N, CA, C, O and CB atoms as a CASP TS submission, in Angstrom:
PFRMAT TS
TARGET T0000
AUTHOR 0000-0000-0000
METHOD Language model
MODEL 1
PARENT N/A
ATOM      1  N   MET     1     -24.164  -2.577 -22.172  1.00  0.00           N
ATOM      2  CA  MET     1     -24.744  -1.487 -22.917  1.00  0.00           C
ATOM      3  C   MET     1     -25.652  -2.082 -23.985  1.00  0.00           C
ATOM      4  O   MET     1     -25.220  -2.912 -24.785  1.00  0.00           O
ATOM      5  CB  MET     1     -23.646  -0.579 -23.540  1.00  0.00           C
ATOM      6  N   SER     2     -26.904  -1.656 -23.995  1.00  0.00           N
ATOM      7  CA  SER     2     -27.831  -2.176 -24.995  1.00  0.00           C
ATOM      8  C   SER     2     -27.737  -1.340 -26.263  1.00  0.00           C
ATOM      9  O   SER     2     -27.483  -0.137 -26.216  1.00  0.00           O
ATOM     10  CB  SER     2     -29.279  -2.184 -24.455  1.00  0.00           C
ATOM     11  N   ARG     3     -27.944  -1.988 -27.373  1.00  0.00           N
ATOM     12  CA  ARG     3     -27.864  -1.304 -28.668  1.00  0.00           C
ATOM     13  C   ARG     3     -29.185  -1.474 -29.396  1.00  0.00           C
ATOM     14  O   ARG     3     -29.916  -2.443 -29.193  1.00  0.00           O
ATOM     15  CB  ARG     3     -26.686  -1.853 -29.528  1.00  0.00           C
ATOM     16  N   SER     4     -29.461  -0.513 -30.238  1.00  0.00           N
ATOM     17  CA  SER     4     -30.680  -0.600 -31.036  1.00  0.00           C
ATOM     18  C   SER     4     -30.461  -1.622 -32.146  1.00  0.00           C
ATOM     19  O   SER     4     -29.326  -1.998 -32.437  1.00  0.00           O
ATOM     20  CB  SER     4     -31.072   0.792 -31.626  1.00  0.00           C
ATOM     21  N   PRO     5     -31.532  -2.061 -32.750  1.00  0.00           N
ATOM     22  CA  PRO     5     -31.383  -3.018 -33.851  1.00  0.00           C
ATOM     23  C   PRO     5     -30.432  -2.458 -34.912  1.00  0.00           C
ATOM     24  O   PRO     5     -30.509  -1.284 -35.273  1.00  0.00           O
ATOM     25  CB  PRO     5     -32.763  -3.346 -34.482  1.00  0.00           C
ATOM     26  N   GLY     6     -29.564  -3.292 -35.389  1.00  0.00           N
ATOM     27  CA  GLY     6     -28.587  -2.858 -36.375  1.00  0.00           C
ATOM     28  C   GLY     6     -27.251  -2.521 -35.727  1.00  0.00           C
ATOM     29  O   GLY     6     -26.249  -2.383 -36.428  1.00  0.00           O
ATOM     30  N   GLY     7     -27.214  -2.386 -34.401  1.00  0.00           N
ATOM     31  CA  GLY     7     -25.980  -2.164 -33.673  1.00  0.00           C
ATOM     32  C   GLY     7     -25.355  -0.796 -33.873  1.00  0.00           C
ATOM     33  O   GLY     7     -24.142  -0.652 -33.721  1.00  0.00           O
ATOM     34  N   ARG     8     -26.147   0.212 -34.208  1.00  0.00           N
ATOM     35  CA  ARG     8     -25.571   1.520 -34.493  1.00  0.00           C
ATOM     36  C   ARG     8     -25.329   2.352 -33.246  1.00  0.00           C
ATOM     37  O   ARG     8     -24.201   2.788 -33.015  1.00  0.00           O
ATOM     38  CB  ARG     8     -26.464   2.272 -35.425  1.00  0.00           C
ATOM     39  N   ARG     9     -26.336   2.581 -32.452  1.00  0.00           N
ATOM     40  CA  ARG     9     -26.224   3.460 -31.286  1.00  0.00           C
ATOM     41  C   ARG     9     -26.933   2.843 -30.098  1.00  0.00           C
ATOM     42  O   ARG     9     -27.848   2.035 -30.260  1.00  0.00           O
ATOM     43  CB  ARG     9     -26.806   4.853 -31.589  1.00  0.00           C
ATOM     44  N   PRO    10     -26.507   3.225 -28.906  1.00  0.00           N
ATOM     45  CA  PRO    10     -27.228   2.734 -27.728  1.00  0.00           C
ATOM     46  C   PRO    10     -28.643   3.299 -27.700  1.00  0.00           C
ATOM     47  O   PRO    10     -28.903   4.380 -28.229  1.00  0.00           O
ATOM     48  CB  PRO    10     -26.476   3.108 -26.431  1.00  0.00           C
ATOM     49  N   SER    11     -29.546   2.560 -27.082  1.00  0.00           N
ATOM     50  CA  SER    11     -30.935   3.008 -27.043  1.00  0.00           C
ATOM     51  C   SER    11     -31.095   4.248 -26.168  1.00  0.00           C
ATOM     52  O   SER    11     -31.986   5.058 -26.424  1.00  0.00           O
ATOM     53  CB  SER    11     -31.839   1.888 -26.533  1.00  0.00           C
ATOM     54  N   ASP    12     -30.267   4.418 -25.151  1.00  0.00           N
ATOM     55  CA  ASP    12     -30.348   5.578 -24.272  1.00  0.00           C
ATOM     56  C   ASP    12     -28.952   6.186 -24.148  1.00  0.00           C
ATOM     57  O   ASP    12     -28.145   5.689 -23.363  1.00  0.00           O
ATOM     58  CB  ASP    12     -30.921   5.187 -22.869  1.00  0.00           C
ATOM     59  N   PRO    13     -28.648   7.233 -24.887  1.00  0.00           N
ATOM     60  CA  PRO    13     -27.309   7.823 -24.874  1.00  0.00           C
ATOM     61  C   PRO    13     -26.878   8.304 -23.488  1.00  0.00           C
ATOM     62  O   PRO    13     -25.695   8.227 -23.156  1.00  0.00           O
ATOM     63  CB  PRO    13     -27.255   8.977 -25.842  1.00  0.00           C
ATOM     64  N   PHE    14     -27.810   8.796 -22.677  1.00  0.00           N
ATOM     65  CA  PHE    14     -27.473   9.268 -21.335  1.00  0.00           C
ATOM     66  C   PHE    14     -26.965   8.118 -20.472  1.00  0.00           C
ATOM     67  O   PHE    14     -25.940   8.249 -19.804  1.00  0.00           O
ATOM     68  CB  PHE    14     -28.694   9.930 -20.674  1.00  0.00           C
ATOM     69  N   LYS    15     -27.678   6.991 -20.485  1.00  0.00           N
ATOM     70  CA  LYS    15     -27.246   5.829 -19.707  1.00  0.00           C
ATOM     71  C   LYS    15     -25.914   5.298 -20.223  1.00  0.00           C
ATOM     72  O   LYS    15     -25.062   4.889 -19.435  1.00  0.00           O
ATOM     73  CB  LYS    15     -28.310   4.724 -19.754  1.00  0.00           C
ATOM     74  N   ALA    16     -25.733   5.302 -21.523  1.00  0.00           N
ATOM     75  CA  ALA    16     -24.483   4.833 -22.108  1.00  0.00           C
ATOM     76  C   ALA    16     -23.322   5.731 -21.680  1.00  0.00           C
ATOM     77  O   ALA    16     -22.235   5.241 -21.375  1.00  0.00           O
ATOM     78  CB  ALA    16     -24.591   4.788 -23.642  1.00  0.00           C
ATOM     79  N   ALA    17     -23.553   7.046 -21.659  1.00  0.00           N
ATOM     80  CA  ALA    17     -22.511   7.987 -21.242  1.00  0.00           C
ATOM     81  C   ALA    17     -22.180   7.801 -19.767  1.00  0.00           C
ATOM     82  O   ALA    17     -21.009   7.827 -19.389  1.00  0.00           O
ATOM     83  CB  ALA    17     -22.952   9.438 -21.508  1.00  0.00           C
ATOM     84  N   GLU    18     -23.203   7.612 -18.924  1.00  0.00           N
ATOM     85  CA  GLU    18     -22.953   7.374 -17.508  1.00  0.00           C
ATOM     86  C   GLU    18     -22.164   6.090 -17.295  1.00  0.00           C
ATOM     87  O   GLU    18     -21.245   6.060 -16.477  1.00  0.00           O
ATOM     88  CB  GLU    18     -24.267   7.314 -16.741  1.00  0.00           C
ATOM     89  N   ALA    19     -22.505   5.044 -18.010  1.00  0.00           N
ATOM     90  CA  ALA    19     -21.791   3.775 -17.879  1.00  0.00           C
ATOM     91  C   ALA    19     -20.338   3.921 -18.324  1.00  0.00           C
ATOM     92  O   ALA    19     -19.435   3.382 -17.683  1.00  0.00           O
ATOM     93  CB  ALA    19     -22.489   2.680 -18.701  1.00  0.00           C
ATOM     94  N   ALA    20     -20.113   4.644 -19.414  1.00  0.00           N
ATOM     95  CA  ALA    20     -18.746   4.858 -19.900  1.00  0.00           C
ATOM     96  C   ALA    20     -17.945   5.684 -18.903  1.00  0.00           C
ATOM     97  O   ALA    20     -16.772   5.397 -18.666  1.00  0.00           O
ATOM     98  CB  ALA    20     -18.762   5.554 -21.271  1.00  0.00           C
ATOM     99  N   PHE    21     -18.565   6.707 -18.315  1.00  0.00           N
ATOM    100  CA  PHE    21     -17.894   7.542 -17.319  1.00  0.00           C
ATOM    101  C   PHE    21     -17.533   6.723 -16.087  1.00  0.00           C
ATOM    102  O   PHE    21     -16.419   6.817 -15.569  1.00  0.00           O
ATOM    103  CB  PHE    21     -18.782   8.732 -16.924  1.00  0.00           C
ATOM    104  N   LYS    22     -18.485   5.919 -15.623  1.00  0.00           N
ATOM    105  CA  LYS    22     -18.241   5.092 -14.440  1.00  0.00           C
ATOM    106  C   LYS    22     -17.096   4.115 -14.706  1.00  0.00           C
ATOM    107  O   LYS    22     -16.235   3.920 -13.848  1.00  0.00           O
ATOM    108  CB  LYS    22     -19.521   4.323 -14.038  1.00  0.00           C
ATOM    109  N   LYS    23     -17.085   3.513 -15.869  1.00  0.00           N
ATOM    110  CA  LYS    23     -16.034   2.555 -16.224  1.00  0.00           C
ATOM    111  C   LYS    23     -14.670   3.249 -16.277  1.00  0.00           C
ATOM    112  O   LYS    23     -13.667   2.679 -15.848  1.00  0.00           O
ATOM    113  CB  LYS    23     -16.347   1.885 -17.582  1.00  0.00           C
ATOM    114  N   ALA    24     -14.632   4.469 -16.799  1.00  0.00           N
ATOM    115  CA  ALA    24     -13.369   5.194 -16.950  1.00  0.00           C
ATOM    116  C   ALA    24     -12.855   5.762 -15.639  1.00  0.00           C
ATOM    117  O   ALA    24     -11.650   5.972 -15.496  1.00  0.00           O
ATOM    118  CB  ALA    24     -13.534   6.308 -17.945  1.00  0.00           C
ATOM    119  N   THR    25     -13.741   6.019 -14.673  1.00  0.00           N
ATOM    120  CA  THR    25     -13.313   6.671 -13.436  1.00  0.00           C
ATOM    121  C   THR    25     -13.265   5.743 -12.230  1.00  0.00           C
ATOM    122  O   THR    25     -12.825   6.154 -11.157  1.00  0.00           O
ATOM    123  CB  THR    25     -14.223   7.809 -13.136  1.00  0.00           C
ATOM    124  N   THR    26     -13.705   4.513 -12.385  1.00  0.00           N
ATOM    125  CA  THR    26     -13.664   3.571 -11.272  1.00  0.00           C
ATOM    126  C   THR    26     -12.300   2.912 -11.228  1.00  0.00           C
ATOM    127  O   THR    26     -11.824   2.354 -12.217  1.00  0.00           O
ATOM    128  CB  THR    26     -14.780   2.509 -11.397  1.00  0.00           C
ATOM    129  N   LYS    27     -11.668   2.991 -10.033  1.00  0.00           N
ATOM    130  CA  LYS    27     -10.358   2.375  -9.873  1.00  0.00           C
ATOM    131  C   LYS    27     -10.529   0.875  -9.730  1.00  0.00           C
ATOM    132  O   LYS    27     -11.433   0.416  -9.033  1.00  0.00           O
ATOM    133  CB  LYS    27      -9.611   2.961  -8.652  1.00  0.00           C
ATOM    134  N   PRO    28      -9.663   0.102 -10.387  1.00  0.00           N
ATOM    135  CA  PRO    28      -9.738  -1.343 -10.211  1.00  0.00           C
ATOM    136  C   PRO    28      -9.282  -1.717  -8.798  1.00  0.00           C
ATOM    137  O   PRO    28      -8.466  -1.019  -8.197  1.00  0.00           O
ATOM    138  CB  PRO    28      -8.877  -2.070 -11.275  1.00  0.00           C
ATOM    139  N   ILE    29      -9.801  -2.796  -8.289  1.00  0.00           N
ATOM    140  CA  ILE    29      -9.407  -3.262  -6.963  1.00  0.00           C
ATOM    141  C   ILE    29      -7.988  -3.809  -7.059  1.00  0.00           C
ATOM    142  O   ILE    29      -7.698  -4.715  -7.841  1.00  0.00           O
ATOM    143  CB  ILE    29     -10.399  -4.349  -6.417  1.00  0.00           C
ATOM    144  N   GLU    30      -7.109  -3.225  -6.234  1.00  0.00           N
ATOM    145  CA  GLU    30      -5.717  -3.661  -6.249  1.00  0.00           C
ATOM    146  C   GLU    30      -5.470  -4.624  -5.106  1.00  0.00           C
ATOM    147  O   GLU    30      -5.992  -4.452  -4.004  1.00  0.00           O
ATOM    148  CB  GLU    30      -4.762  -2.458  -6.156  1.00  0.00           C
ATOM    149  N   GLU    31      -4.668  -5.639  -5.382  1.00  0.00           N
ATOM    150  CA  GLU    31      -4.297  -6.576  -4.338  1.00  0.00           C
ATOM    151  C   GLU    31      -3.203  -5.946  -3.491  1.00  0.00           C
ATOM    152  O   GLU    31      -2.397  -5.164  -3.996  1.00  0.00           O
ATOM    153  CB  GLU    31      -3.832  -7.931  -4.938  1.00  0.00           C
ATOM    154  N   PRO    32      -3.168  -6.282  -2.197  1.00  0.00           N
ATOM    155  CA  PRO    32      -2.101  -5.729  -1.364  1.00  0.00           C
ATOM    156  C   PRO    32      -0.742  -6.224  -1.847  1.00  0.00           C
ATOM    157  O   PRO    32      -0.638  -7.323  -2.391  1.00  0.00           O
ATOM    158  CB  PRO    32      -2.314  -6.108   0.117  1.00  0.00           C
ATOM    159  N   PRO    33       0.303  -5.414  -1.649  1.00  0.00           N
ATOM    160  CA  PRO    33       1.614  -5.848  -2.104  1.00  0.00           C
ATOM    161  C   PRO    33       2.034  -7.129  -1.394  1.00  0.00           C
ATOM    162  O   PRO    33       1.749  -7.329  -0.213  1.00  0.00           O
ATOM    163  CB  PRO    33       2.651  -4.748  -1.874  1.00  0.00           C
ATOM    164  N   LYS    34       2.711  -7.981  -2.133  1.00  0.00           N
ATOM    165  CA  LYS    34       3.168  -9.244  -1.572  1.00  0.00           C
ATOM    166  C   LYS    34       4.405  -9.007  -0.730  1.00  0.00           C
ATOM    167  O   LYS    34       5.232  -8.149  -1.041  1.00  0.00           O
ATOM    168  CB  LYS    34       3.455 -10.270  -2.681  1.00  0.00           C
ATOM    169  N   ALA    35       4.521  -9.777   0.338  1.00  0.00           N
ATOM    170  CA  ALA    35       5.697  -9.675   1.199  1.00  0.00           C
ATOM    171  C   ALA    35       6.920 -10.150   0.419  1.00  0.00           C
ATOM    172  O   ALA    35       6.840 -11.050  -0.417  1.00  0.00           O
ATOM    173  CB  ALA    35       5.512 -10.509   2.507  1.00  0.00           C
ATOM    174  N   SER    36       8.030  -9.531   0.714  1.00  0.00           N
ATOM    175  CA  SER    36       9.268  -9.897   0.037  1.00  0.00           C
ATOM    176  C   SER    36       9.664 -11.314   0.408  1.00  0.00           C
ATOM    177  O   SER    36       9.619 -11.686   1.581  1.00  0.00           O
ATOM    178  CB  SER    36      10.395  -8.914   0.390  1.00  0.00           C
ATOM    179  N   SER    37      10.049 -12.102  -0.574  1.00  0.00           N
ATOM    180  CA  SER    37      10.481 -13.464  -0.298  1.00  0.00           C
ATOM    181  C   SER    37      11.996 -13.535  -0.139  1.00  0.00           C
ATOM    182  O   SER    37      12.545 -14.613   0.085  1.00  0.00           O
ATOM    183  CB  SER    37      10.023 -14.403  -1.411  1.00  0.00           C
ATOM    184  N   ILE    38      12.672 -12.398  -0.253  1.00  0.00           N
ATOM    185  CA  ILE    38      14.118 -12.362  -0.103  1.00  0.00           C
ATOM    186  C   ILE    38      14.429 -12.105   1.366  1.00  0.00           C
ATOM    187  O   ILE    38      14.045 -11.069   1.908  1.00  0.00           O
ATOM    188  CB  ILE    38      14.763 -11.270  -1.022  1.00  0.00           C
ATOM    189  N   PRO    39      15.129 -13.046   2.019  1.00  0.00           N
ATOM    190  CA  PRO    39      15.420 -12.841   3.441  1.00  0.00           C
ATOM    191  C   PRO    39      16.361 -11.662   3.658  1.00  0.00           C
ATOM    192  O   PRO    39      17.264 -11.416   2.858  1.00  0.00           O
ATOM    193  CB  PRO    39      16.027 -14.105   4.043  1.00  0.00           C
ATOM    194  N   GLY    40      16.138 -10.938   4.750  1.00  0.00           N
ATOM    195  CA  GLY    40      17.028  -9.836   5.111  1.00  0.00           C
ATOM    196  C   GLY    40      16.729  -8.517   4.426  1.00  0.00           C
ATOM    197  O   GLY    40      17.441  -7.539   4.656  1.00  0.00           O
ATOM    198  N   VAL    41      15.691  -8.455   3.582  1.00  0.00           N
ATOM    199  CA  VAL    41      15.360  -7.204   2.917  1.00  0.00           C
ATOM    200  C   VAL    41      14.655  -6.307   3.929  1.00  0.00           C
ATOM    201  O   VAL    41      13.733  -6.738   4.622  1.00  0.00           O
ATOM    202  CB  VAL    41      14.469  -7.447   1.651  1.00  0.00           C
ATOM    203  N   LYS    42      15.096  -5.065   4.003  1.00  0.00           N
ATOM    204  CA  LYS    42      14.522  -4.128   4.957  1.00  0.00           C
ATOM    205  C   LYS    42      13.836  -2.992   4.215  1.00  0.00           C
ATOM    206  O   LYS    42      14.249  -2.606   3.121  1.00  0.00           O
ATOM    207  CB  LYS    42      15.604  -3.580   5.905  1.00  0.00           C
ATOM    208  N   GLY    43      12.792  -2.467   4.820  1.00  0.00           N
ATOM    209  CA  GLY    43      12.066  -1.340   4.237  1.00  0.00           C
ATOM    210  C   GLY    43      12.319  -0.090   5.056  1.00  0.00           C
ATOM    211  O   GLY    43      12.498  -0.153   6.272  1.00  0.00           O
ATOM    212  N   ALA    44      12.331   1.039   4.380  1.00  0.00           N
ATOM    213  CA  ALA    44      12.520   2.318   5.053  1.00  0.00           C
ATOM    214  C   ALA    44      11.173   2.812   5.573  1.00  0.00           C
ATOM    215  O   ALA    44      10.173   2.790   4.857  1.00  0.00           O
ATOM    216  CB  ALA    44      13.162   3.362   4.095  1.00  0.00           C
ATOM    217  N   VAL    45      11.162   3.260   6.836  1.00  0.00           N
ATOM    218  CA  VAL    45       9.952   3.802   7.452  1.00  0.00           C
ATOM    219  C   VAL    45      10.309   5.044   8.254  1.00  0.00           C
ATOM    220  O   VAL    45      11.473   5.277   8.582  1.00  0.00           O
ATOM    221  CB  VAL    45       9.263   2.743   8.358  1.00  0.00           C
ATOM    222  N   THR    46       9.307   5.823   8.559  1.00  0.00           N
ATOM    223  CA  THR    46       9.461   6.933   9.489  1.00  0.00           C
ATOM    224  C   THR    46       8.752   6.504  10.762  1.00  0.00           C
ATOM    225  O   THR    46       7.587   6.107  10.737  1.00  0.00           O
ATOM    226  CB  THR    46       8.877   8.293   8.910  1.00  0.00           C
ATOM    227  N   LEU    47       9.468   6.590  11.869  1.00  0.00           N
ATOM    228  CA  LEU    47       8.931   6.122  13.137  1.00  0.00           C
ATOM    229  C   LEU    47       9.144   7.195  14.193  1.00  0.00           C
ATOM    230  O   LEU    47      10.265   7.659  14.400  1.00  0.00           O
ATOM    231  CB  LEU    47       9.592   4.788  13.565  1.00  0.00           C
ATOM    232  N   ARG    48       8.079   7.582  14.851  1.00  0.00           N
ATOM    233  CA  ARG    48       8.193   8.590  15.901  1.00  0.00           C
ATOM    234  C   ARG    48       8.261   7.868  17.241  1.00  0.00           C
ATOM    235  O   ARG    48       7.317   7.189  17.645  1.00  0.00           O
ATOM    236  CB  ARG    48       6.993   9.600  15.861  1.00  0.00           C
ATOM    237  N   ILE    49       9.403   8.028  17.929  1.00  0.00           N
ATOM    238  CA  ILE    49       9.584   7.434  19.245  1.00  0.00           C
ATOM    239  C   ILE    49      10.058   8.504  20.211  1.00  0.00           C
ATOM    240  O   ILE    49      10.575   9.541  19.796  1.00  0.00           O
ATOM    241  CB  ILE    49      10.585   6.256  19.194  1.00  0.00           C
ATOM    242  N   ASP    50       9.880   8.250  21.494  1.00  0.00           N
ATOM    243  CA  ASP    50      10.293   9.218  22.503  1.00  0.00           C
ATOM    244  C   ASP    50      11.804   9.442  22.447  1.00  0.00           C
ATOM    245  O   ASP    50      12.576   8.526  22.160  1.00  0.00           O
ATOM    246  CB  ASP    50       9.875   8.744  23.905  1.00  0.00           C
ATOM    247  N   GLN    51      12.203  10.679  22.726  1.00  0.00           N
ATOM    248  CA  GLN    51      13.614  11.058  22.646  1.00  0.00           C
ATOM    249  C   GLN    51      14.487  10.209  23.571  1.00  0.00           C
ATOM    250  O   GLN    51      15.588   9.812  23.189  1.00  0.00           O
ATOM    251  CB  GLN    51      13.779  12.534  22.991  1.00  0.00           C
ATOM    252  N   ASP    52      14.005   9.930  24.778  1.00  0.00           N
ATOM    253  CA  ASP    52      14.817   9.137  25.710  1.00  0.00           C
ATOM    254  C   ASP    52      15.022   7.709  25.210  1.00  0.00           C
ATOM    255  O   ASP    52      16.073   7.118  25.455  1.00  0.00           O
ATOM    256  CB  ASP    52      14.160   9.110  27.090  1.00  0.00           C
ATOM    257  N   VAL    53      14.038   7.149  24.515  1.00  0.00           N
ATOM    258  CA  VAL    53      14.187   5.805  23.948  1.00  0.00           C
ATOM    259  C   VAL    53      15.212   5.840  22.820  1.00  0.00           C
ATOM    260  O   VAL    53      16.058   4.950  22.726  1.00  0.00           O
ATOM    261  CB  VAL    53      12.824   5.262  23.429  1.00  0.00           C
ATOM    262  N   LEU    54      15.148   6.842  21.978  1.00  0.00           N
ATOM    263  CA  LEU    54      16.116   6.991  20.894  1.00  0.00           C
ATOM    264  C   LEU    54      17.532   7.128  21.450  1.00  0.00           C
ATOM    265  O   LEU    54      18.461   6.481  20.966  1.00  0.00           O
ATOM    266  CB  LEU    54      15.765   8.210  20.023  1.00  0.00           C
ATOM    267  N   GLU    55      17.690   7.962  22.456  1.00  0.00           N
ATOM    268  CA  GLU    55      19.011   8.158  23.066  1.00  0.00           C
ATOM    269  C   GLU    55      19.540   6.870  23.670  1.00  0.00           C
ATOM    270  O   GLU    55      20.742   6.609  23.605  1.00  0.00           O
ATOM    271  CB  GLU    55      18.950   9.242  24.138  1.00  0.00           C
ATOM    272  N   TYR    56      18.665   6.059  24.257  1.00  0.00           N
ATOM    273  CA  TYR    56      19.076   4.774  24.827  1.00  0.00           C
ATOM    274  C   TYR    56      19.714   3.888  23.755  1.00  0.00           C
ATOM    275  O   TYR    56      20.776   3.307  23.980  1.00  0.00           O
ATOM    276  CB  TYR    56      17.867   4.056  25.464  1.00  0.00           C
ATOM    277  N   PHE    57      19.069   3.785  22.596  1.00  0.00           N
ATOM    278  CA  PHE    57      19.600   2.928  21.536  1.00  0.00           C
ATOM    279  C   PHE    57      20.829   3.544  20.863  1.00  0.00           C
ATOM    280  O   PHE    57      21.674   2.814  20.345  1.00  0.00           O
ATOM    281  CB  PHE    57      18.522   2.660  20.493  1.00  0.00           C
ATOM    282  N   GLN    58      20.939   4.864  20.863  1.00  0.00           N
ATOM    283  CA  GLN    58      22.071   5.526  20.217  1.00  0.00           C
ATOM    284  C   GLN    58      23.304   5.630  21.115  1.00  0.00           C
ATOM    285  O   GLN    58      24.397   5.913  20.626  1.00  0.00           O
ATOM    286  CB  GLN    58      21.662   6.902  19.772  1.00  0.00           C
ATOM    287  N   GLN    59      23.145   5.406  22.413  1.00  0.00           N
ATOM    288  CA  GLN    59      24.262   5.629  23.328  1.00  0.00           C
ATOM    289  C   GLN    59      25.454   4.716  23.071  1.00  0.00           C
ATOM    290  O   GLN    59      26.575   5.071  23.434  1.00  0.00           O
ATOM    291  CB  GLN    59      23.800   5.447  24.736  1.00  0.00           C
ATOM    292  N   ASP    60      25.252   3.557  22.460  1.00  0.00           N
ATOM    293  CA  ASP    60      26.363   2.649  22.166  1.00  0.00           C
ATOM    294  C   ASP    60      26.950   2.884  20.782  1.00  0.00           C
ATOM    295  O   ASP    60      27.776   2.097  20.321  1.00  0.00           O
ATOM    296  CB  ASP    60      25.904   1.210  22.284  1.00  0.00           C
ATOM    297  N   GLY    61      26.536   3.960  20.110  1.00  0.00           N
ATOM    298  CA  GLY    61      27.122   4.333  18.828  1.00  0.00           C
ATOM    299  C   GLY    61      26.459   3.673  17.638  1.00  0.00           C
ATOM    300  O   GLY    61      25.290   3.292  17.690  1.00  0.00           O
ATOM    301  N   PRO    62      27.238   3.542  16.545  1.00  0.00           N
ATOM    302  CA  PRO    62      26.684   2.976  15.309  1.00  0.00           C
ATOM    303  C   PRO    62      26.047   1.604  15.537  1.00  0.00           C
ATOM    304  O   PRO    62      26.478   0.828  16.390  1.00  0.00           O
ATOM    305  CB  PRO    62      27.778   2.864  14.250  1.00  0.00           C
ATOM    306  N   GLY    63      25.018   1.336  14.756  1.00  0.00           N
ATOM    307  CA  GLY    63      24.287   0.082  14.876  1.00  0.00           C
ATOM    308  C   GLY    63      23.005   0.240  15.679  1.00  0.00           C
ATOM    309  O   GLY    63      22.329  -0.744  15.981  1.00  0.00           O
ATOM    310  N   TRP    64      22.670   1.494  16.028  1.00  0.00           N
ATOM    311  CA  TRP    64      21.480   1.701  16.849  1.00  0.00           C
ATOM    312  C   TRP    64      20.202   1.290  16.137  1.00  0.00           C
ATOM    313  O   TRP    64      19.249   0.858  16.785  1.00  0.00           O
ATOM    314  CB  TRP    64      21.385   3.145  17.261  1.00  0.00           C
ATOM    315  N   GLN    65      20.165   1.419  14.807  1.00  0.00           N
ATOM    316  CA  GLN    65      18.963   1.010  14.075  1.00  0.00           C
ATOM    317  C   GLN    65      18.803  -0.512  14.126  1.00  0.00           C
ATOM    318  O   GLN    65      17.689  -1.024  14.238  1.00  0.00           O
ATOM    319  CB  GLN    65      19.029   1.497  12.604  1.00  0.00           C
ATOM    320  N   ASP    66      19.930  -1.229  14.042  1.00  0.00           N
ATOM    321  CA  ASP    66      19.876  -2.690  14.153  1.00  0.00           C
ATOM    322  C   ASP    66      19.420  -3.111  15.548  1.00  0.00           C
ATOM    323  O   ASP    66      18.690  -4.091  15.695  1.00  0.00           O
ATOM    324  CB  ASP    66      21.253  -3.307  13.836  1.00  0.00           C
ATOM    325  N   ARG    67      19.850  -2.373  16.570  1.00  0.00           N
ATOM    326  CA  ARG    67      19.430  -2.689  17.939  1.00  0.00           C
ATOM    327  C   ARG    67      17.930  -2.448  18.122  1.00  0.00           C
ATOM    328  O   ARG    67      17.250  -3.235  18.781  1.00  0.00           O
ATOM    329  CB  ARG    67      20.229  -1.845  18.952  1.00  0.00           C
ATOM    330  N   ILE    68      17.417  -1.368  17.541  1.00  0.00           N
ATOM    331  CA  ILE    68      15.963  -1.125  17.600  1.00  0.00           C
ATOM    332  C   ILE    68      15.228  -2.234  16.869  1.00  0.00           C
ATOM    333  O   ILE    68      14.206  -2.722  17.353  1.00  0.00           O
ATOM    334  CB  ILE    68      15.599   0.257  16.984  1.00  0.00           C
ATOM    335  N   ASN    69      15.734  -2.641  15.706  1.00  0.00           N
ATOM    336  CA  ASN    69      15.105  -3.711  14.932  1.00  0.00           C
ATOM    337  C   ASN    69      15.077  -5.008  15.742  1.00  0.00           C
ATOM    338  O   ASN    69      14.064  -5.707  15.761  1.00  0.00           O
ATOM    339  CB  ASN    69      15.852  -3.928  13.596  1.00  0.00           C
ATOM    340  N   ALA    70      16.185  -5.327  16.409  1.00  0.00           N
ATOM    341  CA  ALA    70      16.252  -6.547  17.219  1.00  0.00           C
ATOM    342  C   ALA    70      15.243  -6.490  18.366  1.00  0.00           C
ATOM    343  O   ALA    70      14.581  -7.484  18.663  1.00  0.00           O
ATOM    344  CB  ALA    70      17.677  -6.750  17.773  1.00  0.00           C
ATOM    345  N   ALA    71      15.127  -5.328  19.009  1.00  0.00           N
ATOM    346  CA  ALA    71      14.169  -5.178  20.108  1.00  0.00           C
ATOM    347  C   ALA    71      12.734  -5.328  19.605  1.00  0.00           C
ATOM    348  O   ALA    71      11.905  -5.942  20.276  1.00  0.00           O
ATOM    349  CB  ALA    71      14.348  -3.811  20.796  1.00  0.00           C
ATOM    350  N   LEU    72      12.439  -4.777  18.441  1.00  0.00           N
ATOM    351  CA  LEU    72      11.096  -4.895  17.866  1.00  0.00           C
ATOM    352  C   LEU    72      10.794  -6.342  17.475  1.00  0.00           C
ATOM    353  O   LEU    72       9.681  -6.826  17.677  1.00  0.00           O
ATOM    354  CB  LEU    72      10.954  -3.975  16.640  1.00  0.00           C
ATOM    355  N   ARG    73      11.790  -7.027  16.914  1.00  0.00           N
ATOM    356  CA  ARG    73      11.592  -8.439  16.553  1.00  0.00           C
ATOM    357  C   ARG    73      11.286  -9.268  17.790  1.00  0.00           C
ATOM    358  O   ARG    73      10.405 -10.128  17.768  1.00  0.00           O
ATOM    359  CB  ARG    73      12.836  -8.999  15.835  1.00  0.00           C
ATOM    360  N   LYS    74      12.026  -9.005  18.880  1.00  0.00           N
ATOM    361  CA  LYS    74      11.809  -9.742  20.125  1.00  0.00           C
ATOM    362  C   LYS    74      10.410  -9.452  20.669  1.00  0.00           C
ATOM    363  O   LYS    74       9.714 -10.363  21.117  1.00  0.00           O
ATOM    364  CB  LYS    74      12.885  -9.372  21.176  1.00  0.00           C
ATOM    365  N   ALA    75      10.003  -8.192  20.629  1.00  0.00           N
ATOM    366  CA  ALA    75       8.673  -7.813  21.113  1.00  0.00           C
ATOM    367  C   ALA    75       7.563  -8.450  20.267  1.00  0.00           C
ATOM    368  O   ALA    75       6.482  -8.758  20.770  1.00  0.00           O
ATOM    369  CB  ALA    75       8.524  -6.285  21.105  1.00  0.00           C
ATOM    370  N   ALA    76       7.854  -8.642  18.971  1.00  0.00           N
ATOM    371  CA  ALA    76       6.871  -9.240  18.067  1.00  0.00           C
ATOM    372  C   ALA    76       6.877 -10.765  18.136  1.00  0.00           C
ATOM    373  O   ALA    76       6.059 -11.421  17.491  1.00  0.00           O
ATOM    374  CB  ALA    76       7.138  -8.791  16.639  1.00  0.00           C
ATOM    375  N   GLY    77       7.803 -11.332  18.921  1.00  0.00           N
ATOM    376  CA  GLY    77       7.879 -12.795  19.049  1.00  0.00           C
ATOM    377  C   GLY    77       8.483 -13.467  17.841  1.00  0.00           C
ATOM    378  O   GLY    77       8.159 -14.618  17.547  1.00  0.00           O
ATOM    379  N   LYS    78       9.347 -12.778  17.141  1.00  0.00           N
ATOM    380  CA  LYS    78       9.976 -13.341  15.932  1.00  0.00           C
ATOM    381  C   LYS    78      11.402 -13.743  16.213  1.00  0.00           C
ATOM    382  O   LYS    78      12.093 -14.235  15.321  1.00  0.00           O
ATOM    383  CB  LYS    78       9.938 -12.335  14.772  1.00  0.00           C
TER
END
C-alpha cells in the first residue's frame, strides 16, 4: 500500500480498500493434514458398498469391519 508523503493516508483510498478487502477475505493456503504417525489408529468413514458384499462380511458375526479392513489392505498391497 503506497502512502502519501508524511505517511498519513494512502494515495488512492479505493485501491487501499480493495487491497484490505482482498487480504481479509482471501483464505490462506492450508497444508494437507499429516498422516497419523501412531500405528493402528483408524479413521471413521462412510462407505457405500453393495448389500451382498456387506452381508458376506457380516455373515460370520462380530468383527466384520476388521474383515473388510483386512480385505482392503490386501487389495491395496499393504
